N, C-alpha and C positions, 0 to 999 in steps of 0.2 A: 432472540439474538442468533446469530450464526458468527461463526469464527472459521475462516477460510488462511489458506497461507499461499501465496503466489510468489514464483520465481521473479525476480526483479534483475535484469540484467541491465549493466552499466556503473554499479557501486563500485568504489574503490577506495572510500574512508568512512569514519564517523559522521562527517559532515551530509553524506550523501543520504544515510541513513536517517538524519534529522530532516532532509528537504524531503523524502518521501514519506516518513510519518507525519511531517505538516501540511503535505497536500493530501494525505488520505484523511487527516483529522478536520481538513477544510469543509470536506462533504458531511452534509446534514446527516445524523444517521449514523455516522461511524464512531464508537465509543472507543475504540484505543487501535493503537497500530503501533507495531514492534518491528523493526528492519534489523538485520543480520549482512552486513557489507560482505564477510568471509563467504557464507555462505550463499549469497545472492538471493536472499529471500525475505519476505515480509507477511507476517501475521497480520491479521486483521478483523476486529470484533467489530461488529457492525448489525443493525436493526435491519433486516429484511424488508419492512413494512414502510421503511423510511425512504431506504437506497437500495442498489443493487451492486453486483461486483464489477459491472462493466462502467457504472460511473466512477467508481473510486479507481479503477484502473486508468481510464481515461486521465483523470486527474493526475495521476503517478506517470503517465506517458508523455505530458504536456510538461512536465521537468526535465525529459530528456532521456527517462530510463525507458524499458523495454518489459513489460510484464508480460507474463504468462501463467494462466492457470493451470495448476497442476492438481 
């Protein structure tokens, strides 16, 4: 399992957190996702043998947010 924190720009409320978390959790291999709109960060725990960070960030980007790996 890997745990990564990414910068997630464009969040402005708790609903944004839930949208991002749901998008990340929709990817197979993602165990958990926790977003913080105030700090514009999302921490994701995932199985690297099943998925990678690029697939996860693409799912979040598709919801209208901008991900940056930090």
